[in-house]
N, C-alpha and C positions, 0 to 999 in steps of 0.2 A: 491274599495275594496285591501284589503292586497291578494297575490298571492303567495301560497307556491309550487313551481315549483321543479321538478327533478333535481337531480346533477351527471349527467353520465360523465365519460371520460374528466372532467375540465368543462363541458359545462350544462349550466340551459338550461332544456328541458320542455316544455309545452305539453300537451296532449290534447286530445278533450273530454275525459271523467274525469269529477271533480267532488268534492265533498264539503261540506262545515266544516269547522272547527267550532265548537260550543262551547260557554264559557258555562260552567256549574253555574256559577255564575247568570246570569238572561236569560240564553236561547240566547243570541242574538249570530249572524255570526261573528268570528273573523277574517275568512280568507277564500279564496277559494283554495282548493288544487288539483294538478294535479296527477292524478293516474295512475300508472305506468302500461303498460300492459305486456304482456310475451316476446315480441320483446325488448321491453325497458331494462328487466332485463336481457335477455339474451347478450345485448348490454354492461350492466355494467359487468356482467361476463368478458366477451372478453377483458373489458379494464382492467380489474384486473389484468387478464394474460397477457396481453401485457405490462403493468406497471411492471411486474414481469421479463418480459425477459429484458425490458431495464433500465433507469437509477435506478428506485427504486430498482430493483434487484442486483445491485453494490453497495448500501450505507452500510456504516460501522456501526456499535453499537454507536460509537461516532457521527454519523452524525444523527443518529436519536434519541439520547438523546437530541440533540440541538435542532431537529425539536419539539419534543413533550414540551419542556422549551418555544419555539417560540408560540407554538399553545396555551398553559396556558397564556403566557403573552396577548396574542390578545384577547381571551376571559375573561380576567382581565380588558381590556381595554374596551370590550363592556358589561361589567357585569351588566349593567342597561337594556340593551336590551335581555339580558338572562333572567334576573329577571322578566320584564314585560310579556314577551312570555310564561314564566311556569307559573306564576300567571294567566294568562288568559286563558289559555288551562286548567288547573287544579283545578283554583279557590282556592287554597291551600293560607292560610294566610302569609303575608309577614314576620310575624318572624319565619315562618318556612322556606318558600322558600329564605330568604336572609342570614340564618345561617346555612342551610344545603343543600339544594338542590345547588344553585349555587356555592358556596365555594368548595365542595365537588367535583362537576362536574369539576372546574378548578384544583383541589388538584390531581386529578385521573391522570392526565397528568403529573403533577410534580412527583409526587409518581413513576410512573412507569419509568420516567426518571431516578430516583435516582436509583431504584432497578436494572435497566438495565446497569447504569453504574459502578454498585459493583458487578454484578453477577458474581458467582463463575463457573469456568469451573469443572469438576469432572476429576480427573486423577487417576490413578492405576498404580503401577508396580508389574509385575508377575515375578517372577524367574523361570526360566526352569532348568530342571533336568540335560542340558548337559551344563550350567553354562550362557547361553544366559539369555536374559529376554525381555519380551513382556511390551510395554507401549501403554498403554490404557486411550484414552480421549475423551471427547464428545464434537460433534460438534452440533452446534444449527442453524437452518435453517428453513425459514418460510414452514409454511403448503400449503400456497398459497392464494386463494381468500378464505375469511371467509365470510359467510351468520351471519347477526346481526340482529335479530329481538327482539328489545325492548318493554318493557311494559310502561304503562299511569301512574302509581301511582309516579314513580320516574322518569321521564323521562330523563333528561339531566344526571342525576347521575349515573343511571344504563345503561344509551348507553356508557356514556365515560368508566367506570368500562369495558368494553368490548372492546370499539374502542381503546383506550390507549394501552392494553399489544398487542393487535393484530398489532397494528403499531410497538411497539417497538420492536417486533419480527421480523418485515420486511415482515408481509405480506400485501394484500391487501382487502379491507373490502367493501362489498354491505350491505348495512343497511337499515332496514324498519322499523322506527318508527311505535308507535301505530296509528290508524287512528285518535284517539281522543287527541292526542300530536304530532301535527308535527312541532310545533313553533320552539322548542330549538334546534332539529336535522337540520332544514334548517339553522339556523344561525352558526350551528357548519360548517355546509358545506361552509357557506361564510367565516368563519375562515380559514377553510381548503386553499380555495382559495387565500385568503389574505395572509397567511403567505408562500405562494409557494410549496404546496404538490403537486408533480407530477401527471397531468392528470391519471386517472383510479385507483390510490389508495386509494381515500374514492369517493365510489358512493352511493348516496341517492336514493331511490327510495319509494314513498309514496304508500298506498294503504292499501288493507284489509287483512285478511287472505284466507280463501276459494276462490279457483278461481280468486286470486289477488295476490299482489306482495309476500306476505307471504307463497303461495303455490307455487308460481314459484321459488322463492330462495330454499326452502327446498327442491324441487323437481329437481332442477338443476342438471344435472351430472356432471359440471363443477365446482360446489362448493366442496371446500376442506373441510371443516368442519361448523358447526353449531353451535352457541352460544344462547340462549334463554332463557330468563325470561317471566314468566307469568302463565297461568292457567294449571293445570296438565293434563288436557284434549288435550290442544293444544300440550303440549310437547309430551304426546304419540303419536299423529298425526304426529307431527316433527321427532320422532325417527322412525318411521314406513318408512318413505322415505328417512331418512338418512341410514337405513339398508341396503338398495338397492345398495349403493356403499361402505358400512361399513366405514362411513364417522365418524371422532371424534365429539361427542358432548358434549357440557357443557350447562347442564339445572338447573336453578334454577326456582323451581315450587311454588305450593300453599302449604299453612300451616294453622294447626290447634292448635295453641300453646297453652301451659299450663303456668301457673303461678301458683306457689307453696308458700304460705306463711305462716309460721311458727309462733307460737304465741311469742317467742322470739324474733321477729324482731324490727327492729327500727320503729316505726309504722309511725310516720310523714313522715320520707325520704322514706318508704315504699309507702304511699299513692302518695306521689308527684311522685315516678316512676310508678306507676300502672295508673296512669293519663296518662302518656305519651303514656305507653303501649297498651291501650285501645283504646283512642283516637288521636293520633297522626295522622295527615293526614286524618282525620275521619276516621280512622281505616283500612286506604287503605295500611297499610304495609304488604308484605307477614311475617313479623316478629312480629306484633301486636299479644296481648294475648287475645282470645275468650274464654278460658276455665280457668276459676280461682278458685282454689281450698284453701280453708282458715282454718287453724286448728281451731277446734271446739271453743275453749275458746274465741277466738275474732272473731268469724266470726258475730256474732250480730253487733258490734263494726266497723266493715269493712262493712258492707253492709251500715247500718246509714252513716258512715262517705262518702262512695263512693256518696251515693246518694246526701249528701249535697254538695260535692264538684262540682257535676254535674250542680246545680241548678245557682252555681256561675260561670260555664264555659261560656266564652264570645263565641257565635256563631253570626258573624256578617261580613260585609265588610269586603273582604281579606287584602284591602290594608290599614284597620285600625290597628296602632299600636298595640293594645290590643286585636285584635281579635286572639283567640285560635282554631277554627275549621271553616273550610269552608263547601263547600257544598261537595258532591261525584262527581264524575266525569263527570257522564251523566245521564239523563233521564233513560236510560234503565238500567243500574246499579241500581239507586233509587229505580226504581221499583222491581230489582230481592232483595236488601237489605229488603224493605217493603213486600214482599214475605214472608221472614224470620220471620218478625215480626207478621206477620199472623199466620204463621206455629207454632210459640213459644204459641201463645194463643191457638191454636188448640190441642197442645200436653200437655197444662195445666201448662205455665209457669207464675209465677207471676212477674209482671213487677214492680221494685225498682224507675225506671226513665226512662222518655222518652216513646219510642213508636210508635212515629207519625211523622208528618211533621210541622216543625215550620211555622207560619204565620207571614210575615213581613208587610203587607200593601203596598210593594213596587214593582219593577222589580225583587227581589229576588224570589218573588213565581212563577215566570215562571223558576225558576232556578232548580237544582237537591240536593235541601235542605234535610236532615232527622234530627231526636232528636237525641243527645246521649243517648243512652239505657245501661240499666244493667236488667239482668232477673234472675229468681231463680227459684229452685222448679222442675227442669227437672231430669231424669234418665238418666244415663251414654249413653244409646242406643238411646235416641232420636235423630231424625234427625239434628234439631237445634246444638246439642252437637258434631254429628259426621260430618256435613259437614261445608267446609269454607264457611262462609258468606262476607267476607271482607270488614265490614263497623264499622260503632262506636257502636258496640254491644259487651258486652260479658255476660255469664252465670257464677254464683258463687254458689259454693257448699261448704259444709263442709268437713272436711275428722278428722279421729282420731288418725291415725299412719302414722310412716315415710312410711313403707312398702305397706301401702293400698294408700297413695297417689302414690308413685313410679307406681304401678300397673295402678292406673287409668289416671295418666297422659301420660303413655306409650300406653294405649288402644286407639290407632289411627292407620291409614294408613300413616298418615303423619309422619313429622319427621324434621322439620325445625328448632326449637328455643326453648328454654325454660327459663325463670326465677324463680330464686330460691331468696327468703328472709329469713333470720335468721343471728342470731349472733353467732351462733356455729359453729366454724371452719370446725371440723370435720363433722359436719351436712352438711356444704356447699360442701364441698370437696366429700361427700358418694353420696350425693344426685343428685348432678351436675353431676357427671360422670354417674349416673346411666341411665339419662334421653337418651333416642334413638334418637337424633337429631344431628344437624350440629352444632350449637352454643349453650350454657348455660351459660347465665349471672348470676352472685351471687350478688345479692343487688345491680344491676342495671339494664338498659336496652338499647339495640339499641347503645351502645359504642363498635366502631370497632376500631382494630388498621388492617389497611390496608396489612398489610405483612402476617397477618394468614390466616388460609384455612377456605373458605366461602362457603357452600351449604348446601344441605339436603341429608335426608334418606326416603327410601318408595317414596310414591308419590310426596316428597319434592322437588325430583330433583335426577342428577346424576354428578358427579365430584367436584370438587372443585376449587375455583378461589381465588387468591389475592396473594399479592407476588412472590414469585417464582413460587408459583402452577400456577398462572396465566401464567407466563413465560414458564413453561412446556407444558401446555396445548396448546400456540398458537404456539408450536415449533416441528418440527419434529428433534426429538434427533439421532443422528448417533454417534455410537460409532467407532471411529477409533481406530485400533490394528495395532502396528509396533512391529515386532520382531527385535530385536538388538542383533547381533552376539556377541558373548565375542571375546575379544580381540585376533588376529591372533597371533601365537608365532614368535618371531623373527626369519627370515633364517638365 
């Protein structure tokens, strides 16, 4: 049986307490995972600080740029290993893992290498009344040891999105991947070892949240900052722990995202986009659209077309090239999603498609599969409309005016993303800027320039990452002010 061990201070460490990594495809065991205890997390944090006091703390930006590129090259060499581990842990289709997850995970290191290599330094000249002047410039220093707690839905992509800029800025990291997806994080530790990352710079600890590695990281007094992607409730718990030390935090949390579809949209292009926005990764993307508002003249047409498209959606073995949707991440999460299907029935929803569990007649019946589902007919105050489900389901509702749909789309405690579909340029700008979200897409979805700010408002998070925004979060910025006296007169 494959073993996923902890990687601390450059050493692979087993523990007496283990748990199983189970694939959601058919419920079989992928690996035995070694759970870190509090002492091992403490060792990892100390190792990080020792690295900062030693060789790693003396690296230049140019040396770190070179290291990030070597990491990307080694990941690329082992791309097939990463692909197999990602698919085993998540059950996501080959068509997604091979084109999004693994390539983007590699690209994150190259992208932040490029950004660091060209990062500007702020400088300002201040003229003083006596003829002297002051020169101010910004020095960028690492925060220290950063706690990185990453989610299960895009395990490698979102882990590297945090680790790459953290290392670029000269920090050490202690990472805890989700207990559901430990595979690619373990492979990343192997890559770090292979390219010669100094001991203590990259530390991997496996475990859970409460009373396990996640809690031990977030409560550790010598963790310098915390970056987390996951549920809003967990983010609140981590924030309370971080508040004790007034530590910087960057949180990308949940979403209950709205799609707004106007009657003048390019209908077929919109339909293609919405199939992705609702069902990509079985709806397990924080940016997915769970609330879909359609202008009334095309509402019935949209509902019929979406239901027809779902019939043709290929839900099958993930390794099949034509598969478009795989299982959910776990039996536990499947049960949560199914509970919302039942709640929707209790609240009076009409099911336009799906609403159950597919039956295959093979080992997949032991997995965590649900049907792609579309519902309608609920009021905006229904729980199914208010609460994040994080599965392959959306609710569709008609609207009659621009002002109405803006109000309804913004009627949520979340604020992560929105997608607007219209061919009216003025309306596109007007509505997208009116959304209280971190990112508004127009006539597209899930299109990202990694240099731009990414994050959410409200329960969807705090802070922005991406490009220079990431470098600024993972850095301690110090202003250096030098007074330069006016030239002395000749004597």
